[in-house]
FIZATI-483861 format. One record per atom (N, C-alpha, C): residue in one letter; x, y, z. Coordinates in steps of 0.02 Angstrom, whole numbers, plus 32768, in hexadecimal, padded with zeros to 4 digits. Each point is the difference from the previous one (the first is absolute). Layout:
<atoms>
{code->a, xx->X, yy->Y, zz->Z};
...
</atoms>
This chain:
<atoms>
{code->x, xx->6917, yy->604E, zz->FAAE};
{code->x, xx->7FCB, yy->7FE4, zz->7FD7};
{code->x, xx->8015, yy->7FBC, zz->7FE5};
{code->x, xx->7FD7, yy->7FCF, zz->800E};
{code->x, xx->800C, yy->7FBE, zz->7FE4};
{code->x, xx->7FE0, yy->7FFC, zz->7FBB};
{code->x, xx->801F, yy->7FDB, zz->7FD5};
{code->x, xx->7FE3, yy->7FF7, zz->7FBD};
{code->x, xx->7FBF, yy->7FD8, zz->8005};
{code->x, xx->7FD0, yy->8014, zz->7FD8};
{code->x, xx->7FC1, yy->7FDB, zz->7FFD};
{code->x, xx->7FEA, yy->7FF5, zz->7FB9};
{code->x, xx->802E, yy->8008, zz->7FD0};
{code->x, xx->7FF2, yy->7FF4, zz->7FBA};
{code->x, xx->8031, yy->7FCE, zz->7FE4};
{code->x, xx->7FE7, yy->7FCE, zz->7FDC};
{code->x, xx->802B, yy->7FCF, zz->7FE0};
{code->x, xx->801F, yy->801C, zz->7FC0};
{code->x, xx->802D, yy->7FD9, zz->7FE3};
{code->x, xx->8025, yy->8018, zz->7FC5};
{code->x, xx->7FD2, yy->800A, zz->7FC4};
{code->x, xx->7FCF, yy->7FD4, zz->7FF5};
{code->x, xx->7FD1, yy->8009, zz->7FC8};
{code->x, xx->7FD5, yy->803E, zz->800B};
{code->x, xx->7FE8, yy->8009, zz->803C};
{code->x, xx->7FD8, yy->803A, zz->8012};
{code->x, xx->8027, yy->8040, zz->7FF5};
{code->x, xx->803F, yy->8001, zz->8015};
{code->x, xx->802A, yy->803B, zz->7FF7};
{code->x, xx->800C, yy->800F, zz->7FB6};
{code->x, xx->800D, yy->7FCC, zz->7FD9};
{code->x, xx->800C, yy->8009, zz->7FB8};
{code->x, xx->7FC2, yy->801D, zz->7FDD};
{code->x, xx->7FC6, yy->7FE5, zz->8011};
{code->x, xx->7FC2, yy->8018, zz->7FE1};
{code->x, xx->7FF3, yy->8048, zz->8014};
{code->x, xx->800D, yy->8011, zz->803E};
{code->x, xx->7FF6, yy->8046, zz->8017};
{code->x, xx->802E, yy->8030, zz->7FDB};
{code->x, xx->8040, yy->7FEE, zz->7FFA};
{code->x, xx->8030, yy->802C, zz->7FE0};
{code->x, xx->7FF0, yy->8009, zz->7FB6};
{code->x, xx->7FF4, yy->7FCA, zz->7FDD};
{code->x, xx->7FF0, yy->8004, zz->7FB9};
{code->x, xx->7FBF, yy->8025, zz->7FF4};
{code->x, xx->7FCD, yy->7FEF, zz->8027};
{code->x, xx->7FBF, yy->8022, zz->7FF9};
{code->x, xx->8004, yy->804A, zz->8012};
{code->x, xx->8025, yy->8010, zz->8035};
{code->x, xx->8009, yy->8045, zz->8014};
{code->x, xx->8024, yy->8029, zz->7FCB};
{code->x, xx->8033, yy->7FE3, zz->7FE2};
{code->x, xx->8024, yy->8023, zz->7FCB};
{code->x, xx->7FD4, yy->800A, zz->7FC3};
{code->x, xx->7FD5, yy->7FCF, zz->7FF1};
{code->x, xx->7FD2, yy->8007, zz->7FC7};
{code->x, xx->7FCF, yy->8039, zz->800D};
{code->x, xx->7FE5, yy->8003, zz->803D};
{code->x, xx->7FD1, yy->8036, zz->8011};
{code->x, xx->8025, yy->8043, zz->8000};
{code->x, xx->803C, yy->8001, zz->801C};
{code->x, xx->8027, yy->803D, zz->8002};
{code->x, xx->8012, yy->801A, zz->7FBB};
{code->x, xx->8009, yy->7FD3, zz->7FD1};
{code->x, xx->8012, yy->8014, zz->7FBB};
{code->x, xx->7FC7, yy->8027, zz->7FE0};
{code->x, xx->7FC2, yy->7FF6, zz->8018};
{code->x, xx->7FC7, yy->8025, zz->7FE5};
{code->x, xx->8005, yy->804B, zz->800E};
{code->x, xx->8029, yy->8013, zz->8030};
{code->x, xx->800A, yy->8048, zz->800E};
{code->x, xx->8028, yy->8021, zz->7FC9};
{code->x, xx->8025, yy->7FD8, zz->7FDA};
{code->x, xx->802C, yy->801C, zz->7FCC};
{code->x, xx->7FE7, yy->7FF2, zz->7FB9};
{code->x, xx->7FE0, yy->7FC7, zz->7FF7};
{code->x, xx->7FE2, yy->7FEF, zz->7FBF};
{code->x, xx->7FB8, yy->7FEB, zz->800C};
{code->x, xx->7FD7, yy->8007, zz->7FD0};
{code->x, xx->7FBA, yy->7FED, zz->8009};
{code->x, xx->7FD7, yy->803C, zz->8017};
{code->x, xx->7FD1, yy->7FF5, zz->802F};
{code->x, xx->7FD4, yy->8036, zz->8014};
{code->x, xx->8023, yy->8039, zz->8027};
{code->x, xx->803A, yy->7FF3, zz->801D};
{code->x, xx->8027, yy->8032, zz->8024};
{code->x, xx->7FD8, yy->8023, zz->8037};
{code->x, xx->7FE0, yy->7FD9, zz->802A};
{code->x, xx->7FDA, yy->801C, zz->8038};
{code->x, xx->8029, yy->7FFB, zz->803F};
{code->x, xx->7FF5, yy->802B, zz->8030};
{code->x, xx->8023, yy->7FFC, zz->8040};
{code->x, xx->7FF0, yy->7FC0, zz->8027};
{code->x, xx->7FC8, yy->7FE0, zz->7FF1};
{code->x, xx->7FEE, yy->7FC2, zz->8022};
{code->x, xx->8034, yy->7FC9, zz->7FF3};
{code->x, xx->8024, yy->8005, zz->7FCA};
{code->x, xx->8033, yy->7FCD, zz->7FF1};
{code->x, xx->8038, yy->8001, zz->8033};
{code->x, xx->8008, yy->8037, zz->8024};
{code->x, xx->8034, yy->8003, zz->8033};
{code->x, xx->7FF2, yy->7FD1, zz->803B};
{code->x, xx->7FC3, yy->7FE6, zz->8004};
{code->x, xx->7FF1, yy->7FCD, zz->8033};
{code->x, xx->8027, yy->7FC0, zz->7FF5};
{code->x, xx->801E, yy->7FF9, zz->7FC5};
{code->x, xx->802B, yy->7FC6, zz->7FF3};
{code->x, xx->803E, yy->7FFF, zz->802B};
{code->x, xx->800F, yy->8038, zz->801F};
{code->x, xx->803A, yy->8002, zz->802E};
{code->x, xx->7FF6, yy->7FD3, zz->803C};
{code->x, xx->7FC1, yy->7FFA, zz->8017};
{code->x, xx->7FF2, yy->7FD9, zz->803C};
{code->x, xx->8012, yy->7FB7, zz->7FF8};
{code->x, xx->7FE9, yy->7FDC, zz->7FCB};
{code->x, xx->8014, yy->7FBA, zz->7FFA};
{code->x, xx->804B, yy->7FF8, zz->7FF3};
{code->x, xx->801F, yy->8031, zz->7FDF};
{code->x, xx->8049, yy->7FFB, zz->7FF5};
{code->x, xx->8024, yy->8003, zz->8043};
{code->x, xx->7FEC, yy->802E, zz->802B};
{code->x, xx->8021, yy->8006, zz->8042};
{code->x, xx->7FF3, yy->7FC3, zz->802B};
{code->x, xx->7FC2, yy->7FE9, zz->8004};
{code->x, xx->7FF1, yy->7FC6, zz->802A};
{code->x, xx->8021, yy->7FC1, zz->7FE4};
{code->x, xx->8004, yy->7FFB, zz->7FBE};
{code->x, xx->8021, yy->7FC5, zz->7FE2};
{code->x, xx->804A, yy->8001, zz->800C};
{code->x, xx->801F, yy->803A, zz->7FFD};
{code->x, xx->8047, yy->8006, zz->800C};
{code->x, xx->8011, yy->7FF2, zz->8049};
{code->x, xx->7FD7, yy->801A, zz->802E};
{code->x, xx->800C, yy->7FF7, zz->8047};
{code->x, xx->7FED, yy->7FBA, zz->8018};
{code->x, xx->7FD1, yy->7FE0, zz->7FDE};
{code->x, xx->7FEB, yy->7FBD, zz->8015};
{code->x, xx->7FCF, yy->8002, zz->8039};
{code->x, xx->7FE5, yy->803B, zz->800E};
{code->x, xx->7FD2, yy->8009, zz->8038};
{code->x, xx->7FC3, yy->8027, zz->7FE9};
{code->x, xx->7FC6, yy->7FE8, zz->8010};
{code->x, xx->7FC1, yy->8022, zz->7FEF};
{code->x, xx->7FD9, yy->800D, zz->8040};
{code->x, xx->7FF3, yy->803F, zz->8011};
{code->x, xx->7FDA, yy->800F, zz->803C};
{code->x, xx->7FB9, yy->7FE2, zz->7FFF};
{code->x, xx->7FE1, yy->7FFE, zz->7FC6};
{code->x, xx->7FBD, yy->7FE3, zz->7FFB};
{code->x, xx->8002, yy->7FB5, zz->8010};
{code->x, xx->8034, yy->7FDD, zz->7FEA};
{code->x, xx->8007, yy->7FB9, zz->8011};
{code->x, xx->8005, yy->7FF8, zz->804B};
{code->x, xx->8025, yy->802B, zz->8021};
{code->x, xx->8008, yy->7FFD, zz->8049};
{code->x, xx->7FBD, yy->800B, zz->8021};
{code->x, xx->7FD9, yy->8030, zz->7FE7};
{code->x, xx->7FBF, yy->800F, zz->801D};
{code->x, xx->7FD1, yy->7FC5, zz->7FFD};
{code->x, xx->8001, yy->7FDC, zz->7FC7};
{code->x, xx->7FD3, yy->7FC7, zz->7FF7};
{code->x, xx->801F, yy->7FBD, zz->8012};
{code->x, xx->803E, yy->8000, zz->8017};
{code->x, xx->8020, yy->7FC2, zz->8016};
{code->x, xx->8015, yy->7FD2, zz->7FC7};
{code->x, xx->800F, yy->801D, zz->7FC6};
{code->x, xx->8014, yy->7FD8, zz->7FC5};
{code->x, xx->804C, yy->7FFD, zz->7FFD};
{code->x, xx->801B, yy->7FC6, zz->7FEF};
{code->x, xx->8048, yy->7FF8, zz->7FF8};
{code->x, xx->800C, yy->7FD0, zz->7FC7};
{code->x, xx->801B, yy->8019, zz->7FC8};
{code->x, xx->800E, yy->7FD6, zz->7FC7};
{code->x, xx->804B, yy->7FEF, zz->7FFC};
{code->x, xx->8025, yy->8014, zz->8032};
{code->x, xx->8048, yy->7FF8, zz->7FFF};
{code->x, xx->8015, yy->7FB7, zz->800C};
{code->x, xx->7FDE, yy->7FDE, zz->802B};
{code->x, xx->8012, yy->7FBB, zz->800F};
{code->x, xx->8030, yy->7FFB, zz->803B};
{code->x, xx->801E, yy->8038, zz->8014};
{code->x, xx->802D, yy->8001, zz->8039};
{code->x, xx->7FDB, yy->8021, zz->803A};
{code->x, xx->8003, yy->7FE1, zz->803A};
{code->x, xx->7FE0, yy->801E, zz->803B};
{code->x, xx->7FB6, yy->7FF6, zz->8003};
{code->x, xx->7FE6, yy->7FCE, zz->7FDC};
{code->x, xx->7FB8, yy->7FF3, zz->8004};
{code->x, xx->7FEE, yy->7FDE, zz->8040};
</atoms>
């Protein structure tokens, strides 16, 4: 898998995902908050399957 996310995109995904994930422990405590795992994983890996599907690349390498 080639990276298709830039550093800013990755940072926003990780921070946003952790914020959503924290709702599973504080706040409304709904199982929907576990969806925050997805942006954390894609941000950590630097690869987003949806970006690949739509031909988006924010990485700057391999454009």
